[in-house]
DSSP file (Angstrom, degrees, kcal/mol; ACC not computed):
  #  RESIDUE AA STRUCTURE BP1 BP2  ACC     N-H-->O    O-->H-N    N-H-->O    O-->H-N    TCO  KAPPA ALPHA  PHI   PSI    X-CA   Y-CA   Z-CA
    1    1 A M              0   0    0      0, 0.0     2,-0.5     0, 0.0    10,-0.1   0.000 360.0 360.0 360.0 121.5    0.0    0.0    0.1
    2    2 A R        -     0   0    0     14,-0.0     2,-0.6     1,-0.0    14,-0.1  -0.785 360.0-144.1 -88.0 128.8    1.4    3.3   -1.0
    3    3 A I        -     0   0    0     -2,-0.5     2,-0.1     2,-0.0    14,-0.1  -0.826  10.2-135.6 -96.3 117.8    0.8    6.0    1.8
    4    4 A N        -     0   0    0     -2,-0.6     5,-0.1    12,-0.2     7,-0.0  -0.389  11.1-130.8 -64.7 147.1    0.0    9.5    0.7
    5    5 A R  S    S+     0   0    0     -2,-0.1    -1,-0.1    12,-0.1     2,-0.1   0.413  80.2  95.4 -88.5   8.5    1.7   12.3    2.4
    6    6 A R  S    S-     0   0    0      1,-0.1    12,-0.4    11,-0.0     3,-0.1  -0.344  99.0 -91.5 -80.6 177.1   -1.4   14.1    3.0
    7    7 A R  S    S-     0   0    0      1,-0.2    11,-1.1    10,-0.2     2,-0.4   0.949 102.0  -4.6 -56.6 -58.5   -3.1   13.7    6.4
    8    8 A W  E     +A   17   0A   0      9,-0.2     2,-0.3    11,-0.0    -1,-0.2  -0.993  68.5 157.5-139.5 140.1   -5.4   10.7    5.3
    9    9 A D  E     -A   16   0A   0      7,-1.8     7,-3.0    -2,-0.4     2,-0.2  -0.977  40.7 -95.2-152.0 167.2   -6.1    9.0    2.1
   10   10 A T  E     +A   15   0A   0     -2,-0.3     2,-0.3     5,-0.2     5,-0.2  -0.599  35.0 173.5 -85.4 147.6   -7.4    5.8    0.9
   11   11 A G  E >  S-A   14   0A   0      3,-2.3     3,-1.6    -2,-0.2    -8,-0.0  -0.878  75.4 -19.7-147.5 116.3   -5.2    2.8    0.0
   12   12 A D  T 3  S-     0   0    0     -2,-0.3     3,-0.1     1,-0.2    -2,-0.0   0.909 128.0 -51.3  56.1  43.2   -6.5   -0.6   -0.8
   13   13 A L  T 3  S+     0   0    0      1,-0.3     2,-0.3    22,-0.0    -1,-0.2   0.591 120.0 106.0  61.4  18.4   -9.9    0.3    1.0
   14   14 A W  E <  S-A   11   0A   0     -3,-1.6    -3,-2.3    21,-0.1     2,-0.5  -0.764  71.3-128.9-106.6 166.1   -8.1    1.4    4.0
   15   15 A W  E     -AB  10  34A   0     19,-3.3    19,-2.5    -2,-0.3     2,-0.3  -0.963  35.1-179.0-103.2 132.1   -7.5    5.0    5.2
   16   16 A A  E     +AB   9  33A   0     -7,-3.0    -7,-1.8    -2,-0.5     2,-0.3  -0.974  22.3  86.8-130.8 149.6   -3.9    5.5    5.9
   17   17 A G  E    S-AB   8  32A   0     15,-1.8    15,-1.8    -2,-0.3    -9,-0.2  -0.977  72.9 -26.2 160.3-175.3   -2.0    8.4    7.2
   18   18 A R  E     - B   0  31A   0    -11,-1.1    13,-0.2   -12,-0.4     4,-0.1  -0.250  55.2-123.4 -64.2 163.0   -0.8   10.4   10.2
   19   19 A D  S >> S+     0   0    0     11,-0.7     3,-0.8     2,-0.1     4,-0.6   0.565  77.7 107.9 -89.5  -8.0   -2.8   10.0   13.3
   20   20 A D  T 34 S+     0   0    0      1,-0.2    -2,-0.1     2,-0.1     7,-0.1  -0.458  82.6  11.5 -69.8 131.7   -3.5   13.7   13.7
   21   21 A G  T 34 S+     0   0    0     -2,-0.3    -1,-0.2     2,-0.3    -2,-0.1   0.210 100.6  92.5  98.9 -20.5   -7.0   14.9   13.0
   22   22 A F  T <4 S+     0   0    0     -3,-0.8    50,-0.1     1,-0.3    -2,-0.1   0.989  96.0  17.3 -75.0 -61.7   -8.8   11.5   12.7
   23   23 A L  S >< S-     0   0    0     -4,-0.6     3,-1.4     3,-0.2    -1,-0.3  -0.921  93.2-112.9-115.7 123.9  -10.1   10.9   16.3
   24   24 A P  T 3  S+     0   0    0      0, 0.0     3,-0.1     0, 0.0    -4,-0.0  -0.251  96.0   6.0 -58.1 130.5  -10.2   14.1   18.5
   25   25 A G  T 3  S+     0   0    0      1,-0.2     2,-0.4    51,-0.0    -5,-0.1   0.749  98.5 125.2  69.4  26.2   -7.7   13.9   21.5
   26   26 A V    <   -     0   0    0     -3,-1.4     2,-0.5    -7,-0.2    -5,-0.2  -0.961  40.3-168.3-112.8 134.1   -6.0   10.6   20.4
   27   27 A D        +     0   0    0     -2,-0.4    -7,-0.1     1,-0.1     0, 0.0  -0.954  11.1 173.4-122.1 111.1   -2.3   10.3   19.8
   28   28 A L        -     0   0    0     -2,-0.5    20,-0.2     2,-0.2    21,-0.2   0.337  49.6-116.4 -91.2   2.6   -1.4    7.1   18.1
   29   29 A H        -     0   0    0      1,-0.1     2,-0.3    19,-0.1    19,-0.1   0.971  69.7 -33.2  51.1  64.1    2.3    8.1   17.8
   30   30 A G  S    S+     0   0    0     18,-0.1   -11,-0.7    17,-0.1    -2,-0.2  -0.752 113.0  23.4 109.7-148.8    2.8    8.3   14.2
   31   31 A R  E     +B   18   0A   0     -2,-0.3    17,-0.5   -13,-0.2     2,-0.3  -0.222  61.0 173.8 -61.4 152.9    1.3    6.4   11.2
   32   32 A A  E     -B   17   0A   0    -15,-1.8   -15,-1.8    14,-0.1     2,-0.4  -0.951  19.1-148.0-150.9 159.0   -2.0    4.7   11.7
   33   33 A Y  E     +BC  16  45A   0     12,-2.5    12,-3.2    -2,-0.3     2,-0.4  -0.996  19.6 177.1-132.6 143.6   -4.4    2.8    9.5
   34   34 A R  E     -BC  15  44A   0    -19,-2.5   -19,-3.3    -2,-0.4     2,-0.4  -0.979  19.9-166.8-144.2 155.6   -8.2    2.6    9.8
   35   35 A A  E     - C   0  43A   0      8,-2.3     8,-2.3    -2,-0.4     2,-0.4  -0.991  15.2-174.9-139.5 134.7  -11.2    1.3    8.3
   36   36 A H  E     + C   0  42A   0     -2,-0.4     6,-0.3     6,-0.2     2,-0.2  -0.983   5.1 175.2-134.3 144.2  -14.7    2.5    9.2
   37   37 A G  E >>  - C   0  41A   0      4,-3.8     3,-1.7    -2,-0.4     4,-0.6  -0.465  42.2 -18.7-131.4-158.2  -17.9    1.3    8.1
   38   38 A H  T 34 S-     0   0    0      1,-0.3    19,-0.2     2,-0.2    -1,-0.2  -0.150 117.3 -13.3 -59.9 123.5  -21.7    1.7    8.6
   39   39 A R  T 34 S-     0   0    0      1,-0.2    27,-0.3    -3,-0.1    -1,-0.3   0.756 135.9 -35.8  66.3  25.3  -22.9    3.4   12.0
   40   40 A G  T <4 S+     0   0    0     -3,-1.7     2,-0.5     1,-0.3    -1,-0.2   0.800  83.1 152.7 106.0  25.7  -19.6    3.2   13.8
   41   41 A Q  E  <  +C   37   0A   0     -4,-0.6    -4,-3.8    15,-0.1     2,-0.3  -0.829  26.8 177.8 -85.1 121.2  -17.9    0.0   12.7
   42   42 A Y  E     -CD  36  55A   0     13,-2.2    13,-2.6    -2,-0.5     2,-0.3  -0.956  30.8-173.2-132.8 145.8  -14.1    0.7   13.1
   43   43 A V  E     -CD  35  54A   0     -8,-2.3    -8,-2.3    -2,-0.3     2,-0.5  -0.940  16.7-177.8-127.5 123.3  -10.9   -1.0   12.7
   44   44 A I  E     -CD  34  53A   0      9,-2.4     9,-2.5    -2,-0.3     2,-0.5  -0.961   5.2-171.4-124.6 129.0   -7.9    1.0   13.9
   45   45 A V  E     +CD  33  52A   0    -12,-3.2   -12,-2.5    -2,-0.5     7,-0.2  -0.970   5.3 179.4-118.9 129.2   -4.2   -0.3   13.6
   46   46 A S  E   > - D   0  51A   0      5,-2.7     5,-2.2    -2,-0.5     3,-0.4  -0.911   7.5-170.8-129.2 103.2   -1.3    1.6   15.2
   47   47 A P  T > 5S+     0   0    0      0, 0.0     3,-1.4     0, 0.0    -1,-0.1   0.913  85.7  53.9 -60.6 -43.2    1.9   -0.1   14.7
   48   48 A A  T 3 5S+     0   0    0    -17,-0.5    37,-0.2     1,-0.3   -19,-0.1   0.764 113.2  42.8 -66.8 -17.4    3.9    2.1   17.0
   49   49 A R  T 3 5S-     0   0    0     -3,-0.4    -1,-0.3   -21,-0.2     3,-0.1   0.391 105.7-130.6 -99.7   2.9    1.4    1.4   19.8
   50   50 A D  T < 5 +     0   0    0     -3,-1.4     2,-0.4    -4,-0.4    -2,-0.1   0.960  64.1 140.4  41.5  60.4    1.4   -2.4   18.8
   51   51 A L  E   < -D   46   0A   0     -5,-2.2    -5,-2.7     2,-0.0     2,-0.4  -0.992  39.6-179.4-139.0 126.6   -2.4   -2.0   18.9
   52   52 A V  E     -D   45   0A   0     -2,-0.4     2,-0.4    -7,-0.2    -7,-0.2  -0.999  11.3-170.7-121.9 133.2   -5.4   -3.2   16.9
   53   53 A V  E     -D   44   0A   0     -9,-2.5    -9,-2.4    -2,-0.4     2,-0.4  -0.965   3.6-170.1-119.4 132.3   -8.8   -2.1   17.9
   54   54 A V  E     -D   43   0A   0     -2,-0.4     2,-0.4   -11,-0.2   -11,-0.2  -0.991   5.0-176.1-119.4 128.0  -12.1   -3.5   16.4
   55   55 A H  E     -D   42   0A   0    -13,-2.6   -13,-2.2    -2,-0.4     2,-0.3  -0.996   4.9-179.5-128.4 121.7  -15.3   -1.9   17.2
   56   56 A L        -     0   0    0     -2,-0.4     2,-0.3   -15,-0.2   -15,-0.1  -0.859   7.0-165.8-119.0 156.7  -18.7   -3.3   15.9
   57   57 A V        -     0   0    0     -2,-0.3     2,-0.8   -19,-0.2   -17,-0.1  -0.914  39.5 -89.4-130.2 165.9  -22.3   -2.2   16.3
   58   58 A D    >   -     0   0    0     -2,-0.3     3,-0.8     1,-0.2     6,-0.3  -0.627  36.0-165.7 -75.4 108.1  -25.6   -3.9   15.7
   59   59 A R  T 3  S+     0   0    0     -2,-0.8    -1,-0.2     1,-0.2   -20,-0.0   0.685  83.5  59.4 -73.8 -13.7  -26.2   -3.1   12.2
   60   60 A W  T 3  S+     0   0    0      1,-0.1    -1,-0.2    -3,-0.0    -2,-0.1   0.756  87.0  82.3 -80.9 -21.6  -29.7   -4.2   12.4
   61   61 A D    X   -     0   0    0     -3,-0.8     3,-1.6     1,-0.1    -1,-0.1  -0.743  65.2-161.1 -82.2 107.8  -30.5   -1.6   15.1
   62   62 A P  T 3  S+     0   0    0      0, 0.0    -1,-0.1     0, 0.0    -3,-0.0   0.652  89.0  60.9 -74.2 -12.9  -31.2    1.8   13.3
   63   63 A T  T 3  S+     0   0    0     -3,-0.0     2,-0.4     2,-0.0    -2,-0.0   0.602  82.0  98.8 -87.3 -15.8  -30.6    3.6   16.6
   64   64 A E    <   +     0   0    0     -3,-1.6     2,-0.3    -6,-0.3    -7,-0.1  -0.644  44.3 143.5 -77.7 124.4  -27.0    2.3   17.0
   65   65 A Y        -     0   0    0     -2,-0.4     2,-0.4   -25,-0.1   -25,-0.2  -0.946  30.8-161.0-158.7 141.4  -24.3    4.9   15.8
   66   66 A V        -     0   0    0    -27,-0.3     2,-0.0    -2,-0.3    -2,-0.0  -0.971  17.5-148.6-128.9 115.8  -20.9    5.7   17.1
   67   67 A S     >  -     0   0    0     -2,-0.4     4,-2.4     1,-0.1     5,-0.2  -0.280  31.1-106.4 -82.7 168.4  -19.5    9.1   16.0
   68   68 A F  H  > S+     0   0    0      1,-0.2     4,-2.6     2,-0.2     5,-0.1   0.867 123.9  53.9 -57.9 -35.6  -15.7    9.9   15.4
   69   69 A Q  H  > S+     0   0    0      1,-0.2     4,-2.1     2,-0.2    -1,-0.2   0.924 109.7  45.1 -69.2 -44.4  -16.0   11.8   18.8
   70   70 A Q  H  > S+     0   0    0      2,-0.2     4,-1.9     1,-0.2    -1,-0.2   0.889 113.2  48.7 -64.0 -41.0  -17.4    8.9   20.6
   71   71 A M  H  X S+     0   0    0     -4,-2.4     4,-3.5     1,-0.2     5,-0.3   0.900 108.3  56.7 -68.4 -38.2  -14.8    6.5   19.1
   72   72 A G  H  X S+     0   0    0     -4,-2.6     4,-2.1     2,-0.2    -2,-0.2   0.901 106.9  47.5 -54.0 -46.1  -12.2    9.0   20.1
   73   73 A T  H  X S+     0   0    0     -4,-2.1     4,-1.8     2,-0.2    -1,-0.2   0.932 114.2  49.2 -63.6 -44.0  -13.3    8.9   23.8
   74   74 A L  H  X S+     0   0    0     -4,-1.9     4,-1.4     1,-0.2    -2,-0.2   0.952 111.2  46.6 -66.9 -49.2  -13.3    5.1   23.7
   75   75 A L  H  X S+     0   0    0     -4,-3.5     4,-2.7     1,-0.2     5,-0.2   0.855 108.3  55.4 -65.6 -32.2   -9.9    4.8   22.2
   76   76 A S  H  X S+     0   0    0     -4,-2.1     4,-2.6    -5,-0.3    -1,-0.2   0.911 109.3  49.9 -65.4 -35.2   -8.3    7.3   24.7
   77   77 A M  H  X S+     0   0    0     -4,-1.8     4,-1.2     2,-0.2    -1,-0.2   0.845 109.7  49.8 -69.7 -30.4   -9.7    5.1   27.4
   78   78 A I  H  X S+     0   0    0     -4,-1.4     4,-1.2     2,-0.2     3,-0.4   0.953 112.2  48.4 -64.4 -57.0   -8.1    2.1   25.7
   79   79 A L  H  < S+     0   0    0     -4,-2.7    -2,-0.2     1,-0.3    -1,-0.2   0.829 108.8  53.1 -62.9 -38.6   -4.7    3.9   25.4
   80   80 A E  H  < S+     0   0    0     -4,-2.6    -1,-0.3    -5,-0.2    -2,-0.2   0.890 112.4  45.8 -69.1 -28.0   -4.8    5.0   29.1
   81   81 A A  H  < S+     0   0    0     -4,-1.2    -2,-0.2    -3,-0.4    -1,-0.2   0.703 100.9  80.7 -81.7 -22.9   -5.3    1.5   30.1
   82   82 A A  S  < S-     0   0    0     -4,-1.2     3,-0.1    -3,-0.1     2,-0.0  -0.740  83.1-118.0 -94.9 131.9   -2.6    0.0   27.8
   83   83 A P        -     0   0    0      0, 0.0     2,-0.2     0, 0.0    -1,-0.1  -0.306  35.4-103.3 -66.7 150.8    1.0    0.1   28.7
   84   84 A E        -     0   0    0     -4,-0.1   -35,-0.1     1,-0.1    -4,-0.0  -0.483  34.2-124.0 -72.8 140.3    3.3    2.1   26.4
   85   85 A Q              0   0    0    -37,-0.2    -1,-0.1    -2,-0.2   -35,-0.1  -0.612 360.0 360.0 -84.9 147.8    5.5    0.1   24.1
   86   86 A P              0   0    0      0, 0.0    -1,-0.1     0, 0.0   -37,-0.1   0.493 360.0 360.0 -72.8 360.0    9.2    0.6   24.2
């Protein structure tokens, strides 16, 4: 996958780029990759953090939706609980 030098761009159906600006208040320490789907389904990969997060929602429930802001809050809590990688 070729990574564009812009903040985020698609590559092979993934979004790839620097971690700034994607999820409010989240620092993934460099390059990150993400896929996001219908109503708040996410896959977030941070090689620098040695971290993969998969978030699913009930796609049959029309009231279920997770915004970027909500996912940022959840990911911040995960990062606070996870030890830093050397």
